[in-house]
C-alpha positions as CSV (number, residue, x, y, z in Angstrom):
1,M,211.8,23.4,153.6
2,S,214.0,24.6,150.8
3,I,213.5,27.6,148.5
4,E,213.4,24.8,145.6
5,H,210.6,22.9,147.5
6,M,208.4,26.1,147.8
7,L,208.8,27.1,144.3
8,Q,207.7,23.6,143.4
9,S,204.6,23.9,145.5
10,F,203.7,27.3,143.9
11,E,204.3,25.5,140.5
12,H,201.8,22.9,141.5
13,G,199.4,25.0,143.4
14,W,200.0,23.5,146.8
15,P,199.9,25.7,149.9
16,V,203.0,26.0,151.9
17,R,202.4,25.4,155.6
18,D,204.7,25.9,158.7
19,A,207.7,26.3,156.7
20,D,210.9,27.6,158.3
21,L,213.0,29.8,155.9
22,D,214.5,32.3,158.2
23,G,217.6,34.0,156.6
24,A,216.7,32.8,152.9
25,N,217.5,34.9,149.9
26,F,214.7,35.2,147.3
27,S,216.1,38.2,145.6
28,G,214.9,38.5,142.1
29,L,212.8,35.3,142.1
30,R,209.0,35.0,141.2
31,L,206.9,33.7,143.8
32,Y,203.5,33.7,141.8
33,R,199.9,32.6,142.8
34,G,201.0,31.0,146.0
35,M,199.4,30.2,149.3
36,V,201.6,30.4,152.3
37,I,200.2,29.8,155.8
38,G,201.9,29.9,159.4
39,S,205.6,30.1,158.1
40,S,208.7,31.9,159.2
41,F,210.8,34.3,156.8
42,R,212.4,36.3,159.6
43,N,215.3,38.4,158.0
44,C,214.8,37.1,154.5
45,T,215.6,39.0,151.4
46,F,213.2,39.6,149.0
47,A,214.7,42.3,147.2
48,G,213.3,42.7,143.7
49,T,211.2,39.7,144.1
50,D,207.8,39.4,142.2
51,L,205.2,38.3,144.6
52,S,202.1,38.9,142.3
53,R,198.9,37.1,143.6
54,T,200.6,35.6,146.6
55,M,198.7,35.4,149.7
56,F,200.5,35.0,153.2
57,H,198.5,34.3,156.3
58,D,199.9,34.1,160.1
59,C,203.6,34.4,158.7
60,D,206.7,36.0,160.5
61,F,208.7,38.4,158.4
62,S,210.3,40.3,161.2
63,G,213.3,42.1,159.8
64,A,213.0,41.0,156.3
65,S,213.8,43.1,153.2
66,F,211.2,43.8,150.3
67,A,213.3,46.7,148.9
68,E,212.3,47.3,145.2
69,A,210.0,44.2,145.2
70,S,206.8,43.9,143.3
71,L,203.7,43.2,144.9
72,T,200.5,42.9,142.7
73,K,197.4,41.7,144.1
74,C,199.1,40.4,147.2
75,T,197.5,39.6,150.4
76,F,199.4,39.9,154.0
77,S,197.0,38.9,156.7
78,R,198.0,38.6,160.4
79,A,201.7,39.0,159.4
80,K,204.3,40.0,161.8
81,A,206.5,42.3,159.9
82,A,208.0,44.8,162.3
83,D,211.3,46.6,161.2
84,T,211.0,45.4,157.7
85,N,212.4,47.2,154.9
86,W,210.0,48.2,151.8
87,Q,211.8,50.9,150.2
88,A,211.0,51.8,146.6
89,A,208.7,48.6,146.5
90,S,205.7,48.8,144.2
91,F,202.3,47.8,145.7
92,K,199.3,47.4,143.3
93,Q,195.9,46.2,144.5
94,C,197.4,44.7,147.7
95,T,195.7,44.1,151.0
96,L,197.5,44.2,154.7
97,M,195.2,43.1,157.1
98,A,195.6,42.9,161.1
99,S,199.2,42.9,160.6
100,T,202.3,44.4,162.6
101,L,204.2,46.7,160.5
102,S,205.6,49.1,163.1
103,R,208.8,50.7,162.1
104,G,208.5,49.4,158.8
105,D,210.4,51.5,156.0
106,F,208.4,52.5,153.1
107,T,210.4,55.4,151.9
108,Q,209.9,56.0,148.0
109,T,207.1,53.1,147.8
110,E,204.5,53.2,145.2
111,M,201.1,52.3,146.1
112,M,198.1,52.0,143.9
113,Q,194.7,50.7,145.4
114,A,196.5,49.4,148.4
115,T,194.4,48.7,151.5
116,F,196.0,48.7,155.2
117,M,193.1,47.6,157.5
118,K,193.6,47.4,161.1
119,C,197.4,47.4,160.9
120,D,200.2,48.5,163.4
121,L,202.0,51.2,161.6
122,D,203.6,53.0,164.6
123,D,206.6,54.8,163.6
124,A,206.6,53.6,160.1
125,V,208.3,55.7,157.5
126,F,206.5,56.7,154.2
127,R,208.9,59.5,153.5
128,G,208.6,60.4,149.6
129,A,205.9,57.7,149.2
130,A,203.3,58.0,146.5
131,L,200.1,56.7,147.3
132,T,197.1,56.6,144.9
133,K,193.6,55.4,145.4
134,S,194.5,53.7,148.6
135,I,193.0,53.3,152.0
136,I,194.3,53.1,155.5
137,M,191.5,52.2,157.8
138,V,191.5,51.8,161.7
139,C,195.3,51.5,162.0
140,E,197.7,52.6,164.7
141,L,199.5,55.3,163.4
142,A,201.5,56.8,166.3
143,G,204.7,58.5,165.1
144,I,204.1,57.7,161.4
145,A,206.5,59.8,159.0
146,L,204.5,61.0,155.8
147,D,207.0,63.7,155.2
148,D,207.2,64.7,151.5
149,A,204.7,62.0,150.6
150,K,202.1,62.4,147.9
151,L,198.5,61.3,148.5
152,N,196.1,61.3,145.8
153,N,192.5,60.0,146.3
154,V,193.7,58.5,149.7
155,A,191.5,57.8,152.8
156,I,192.8,57.6,156.0
157,I,189.8,56.6,158.3
158,K,189.6,56.4,162.1
159,A,193.3,57.4,163.0
160,D,195.1,59.3,165.7
161,L,197.4,61.6,163.7
162,R,198.3,63.9,166.5
163,S,202.1,62.7,166.3
164,A,202.3,62.0,162.7
165,G,205.0,63.7,160.4
166,L,203.1,65.6,157.8
167,A,205.8,68.2,156.6
168,R,205.4,69.0,153.0
169,M,202.9,66.3,152.5
170,Q,200.9,66.8,149.3
171,C,197.6,65.9,148.9
172,D,194.7,66.0,146.4
173,T,191.2,64.6,147.4
174,I,192.2,63.2,150.7
175,M,190.0,61.8,153.3
176,F,190.6,62.3,157.1
177,A,187.3,60.8,158.2
178,E,187.1,60.7,162.0
179,C,190.8,61.3,162.4
180,D,192.3,63.4,165.2
181,L,194.5,66.2,164.3
182,S,193.8,68.3,167.1
183,E,196.5,71.0,167.9
184,R,198.6,70.2,164.8
185,D,200.2,72.9,162.6
186,L,198.9,72.0,159.1
187,T,200.3,75.4,157.6
188,G,202.0,74.8,154.5
189,L,199.8,71.8,153.4
190,T,197.4,71.9,150.3
191,L,194.2,70.0,151.2
192,L,192.2,70.9,148.2
193,H,188.8,68.6,148.1
194,A,189.4,67.2,151.5
195,N,187.1,65.2,153.4
196,L,187.4,65.8,157.1
197,S,184.0,64.9,158.1
198,G,183.9,63.9,161.8
199,A,187.5,64.7,162.2
200,K,189.0,66.5,165.3
201,L,191.0,69.7,164.4
202,E,190.5,71.4,167.8
203,R,193.0,74.2,168.2
204,A,194.8,73.0,164.8
205,N,196.7,75.6,163.0
206,L,195.1,75.9,159.4
207,S,196.0,79.6,158.7
208,G,196.6,80.3,155.0
209,V,195.8,76.8,154.3
210,D,194.0,75.9,150.9
211,L,190.9,73.9,151.6
212,S,188.7,75.0,148.8
213,G,185.9,72.4,147.9
214,S,186.3,70.2,151.1
215,M,183.8,68.7,153.1
216,M,183.6,69.5,157.1
217,M,180.6,67.6,158.0
218,G,180.4,67.4,161.8
219,T,183.9,68.4,162.0
220,S,185.4,69.8,165.5
221,L,187.4,72.9,164.7
222,L,186.7,74.3,168.2
223,G,189.4,77.2,168.6
224,A,191.2,76.4,165.3
225,N,193.0,78.9,163.4
226,L,191.9,79.4,160.0
227,A,192.8,83.1,159.5
228,R,193.6,84.0,155.8
229,A,192.8,80.3,154.7
230,V,191.3,79.6,151.3
231,V,187.9,77.7,152.1
232,A,185.6,78.5,149.3
233,N,182.9,76.1,148.5
234,T,183.4,74.3,151.6
235,V,180.6,72.4,153.5
236,F,180.6,73.0,157.5
237,L,177.3,71.3,158.0
238,K,176.9,70.8,161.7
239,A,180.6,71.5,162.3
240,D,181.6,73.0,165.7
241,L,183.7,75.9,165.1
242,R,183.1,77.7,168.5
243,A,185.8,80.4,169.2
244,A,187.4,79.8,165.8
245,K,189.5,82.4,164.1
246,L,188.6,82.9,160.5
247,R,189.7,86.6,160.1
248,D,190.4,87.7,156.7
249,A,189.6,84.1,155.3
250,N,188.1,83.5,151.9
251,L,184.8,81.5,152.8
252,A,182.8,82.2,149.6
253,Q,179.7,80.1,149.0
254,C,180.5,78.1,152.1
255,V,177.9,76.3,153.8
256,F,177.4,76.7,157.9
257,Q,174.0,75.2,158.0
258,D,173.3,74.2,161.6
259,A,176.6,74.7,162.6
260,R,178.3,76.0,166.2
261,L,179.8,79.5,165.7
262,D,179.5,80.9,169.0
263,G,182.5,83.3,169.4
264,C,184.0,82.9,166.1
265,D,186.0,85.8,164.4
266,F,185.0,86.2,160.8
267,S,186.4,89.6,160.9
268,G,187.2,91.1,157.3
269,A,186.3,87.5,156.0
270,K,184.8,87.2,152.5
271,L,181.4,85.4,152.7
272,P,179.3,86.1,149.6
273,C,176.7,83.7,149.2
274,G,177.4,81.9,152.6
275,V,174.5,79.7,154.1
276,F,174.3,80.1,157.9
277,T,170.6,78.7,158.1
278,G,170.0,77.5,161.8
279,A,173.5,78.4,162.8
280,S,174.3,79.5,166.1
281,A,176.7,82.4,165.9
282,K,176.3,84.1,169.3
283,S,178.7,86.8,170.2
284,A,180.6,86.2,167.0
285,S,182.3,89.1,165.2
286,F,181.6,89.8,161.6
287,R,183.4,93.5,161.4
288,G,184.1,94.4,158.0
289,A,183.0,91.1,156.7
290,E,181.7,90.8,153.1
291,L,178.3,89.1,153.3
292,P,176.5,89.8,149.8
293,Y,173.6,87.6,149.1
294,A,174.4,85.4,152.4
295,L,171.3,83.4,154.0
296,M,171.2,84.1,157.8
297,H,167.8,83.2,158.1
298,H,166.7,81.1,161.2
299,A,170.4,81.7,162.5
300,V,171.0,83.0,166.2
301,V,173.3,85.8,165.8
302,D,172.4,87.5,169.5
303,G,175.3,89.8,170.8
304,S,177.3,89.4,167.4
305,D,179.0,92.5,165.9
306,F,178.4,93.3,162.2
307,T,180.2,96.6,162.5
308,G,181.2,98.0,159.0
309,A,179.9,94.8,157.3
310,H,179.0,94.9,153.7
311,F,175.4,93.5,152.8
312,L,173.8,93.0,149.9
313,R,170.2,91.5,149.9
314,T,171.7,89.6,152.9
315,D,168.8,87.6,154.4
316,F,167.9,87.9,158.0
317,H,164.6,86.6,157.7
318,C,163.7,85.0,161.3
319,A,167.3,85.4,162.4
320,S,167.6,86.0,166.4
321,T,169.4,89.2,166.6
322,E,169.0,90.4,170.3
323,G,171.8,92.7,171.4
324,T,173.3,92.5,168.0
325,L,175.5,95.6,166.6
326,F,175.1,96.8,162.9
327,V,176.8,100.1,163.3
328,G,178.0,101.6,159.8
329,H,177.1,98.6,158.0
330,R,177.0,99.0,154.2
331,G,174.3,97.7,151.6
332,N,170.9,96.4,152.4
333,M,169.6,93.4,154.4
334,L,166.3,91.6,154.2
335,Q,164.3,91.3,157.4
336,T,161.5,88.9,158.6
337,V,158.7,88.5,156.2
338,P,155.7,87.9,158.1
339,D,153.8,85.9,155.5
340,R,156.8,83.7,154.8
341,A,157.3,83.2,158.5
342,I,153.6,82.0,158.8
343,A,154.0,79.7,155.9
344,E,157.0,78.0,157.4
345,L,155.2,77.3,160.6
346,Y,152.6,75.5,158.6
347,D,155.1,73.6,156.4
348,P,153.3,70.4,155.3
349,A,156.6,68.6,156.0
350,R,156.4,69.6,159.6
351,I,152.9,68.7,160.3
352,M,152.0,65.0,160.8
353,S,148.7,63.7,159.3
354,R,146.0,62.1,161.5
355,D,147.1,58.8,160.2
356,E,150.6,59.2,161.2
357,E,149.6,60.3,164.7
358,C,147.5,57.2,165.2
């Protein structure tokens, strides 16, 4: 099949099947509203090509160049596109599914509402790329380079990012749900309003990082370093922060409800209005911490150290404080209120009716 025959098929709305156009030059052409199935475009040039509303299924683009191409509402499914060049291309509302894009060069690309699903992006390069309102879901990302990239309202879901290049990456409202970032040095990144729910950040270095307004529900931060981090208004519901370092961190109005905080170092941390309801914080250090109006009720702080801590109506109602140190603390703390404790035992929400029991 020739390029002219392919263009005629597009013009008449006919699908292109089993075409062999290896090495063809499509530079500057307009391939609009086409459907291409089982065809080969190895080492082709699509530089500056308009591929709007075109669907490619089970096609081979190995070694092809899409530099500065315009891709609007395009679909690539089961594409073979290893070692392809996408530099400075524009993606708008595109979908790439179950495709091989390893070692692809996406430098300086602009992606708006792009979706990558179950793709192989190992060693792909996104340096300086701008991704907005886009999703990378269940993809292979070993060695991916996101250095200097700008991610705005982007979701990366169920990915292993332990070997990803993230230097100077700029994020705003990023989601790393169920991603593995264990042992990564993430200092220097801005992760404002990040959603890291279910992610693994074990022994990661987040010292000094701005995580304000983030979601850490069920996140594993075992042994992580968040010293001097700005983490105000962040939710750590049921997160695992055992042995984490949060010394001198700004944790104002953070929620640690039902979290695992055993062995945590909160020394000198700012924790005003912090919520520790039901948390386990055994042998944790709160030396010199600021805890005005914090809620520690029903928390387990056995063996913890509150030496020199600042309290102001800090609520320890029904907290377990066996072996806890309160030497030299300042301010006042609220102890267990018997009537309140009895009322909680008979909370109607905890008692089944006879009909429910039957």
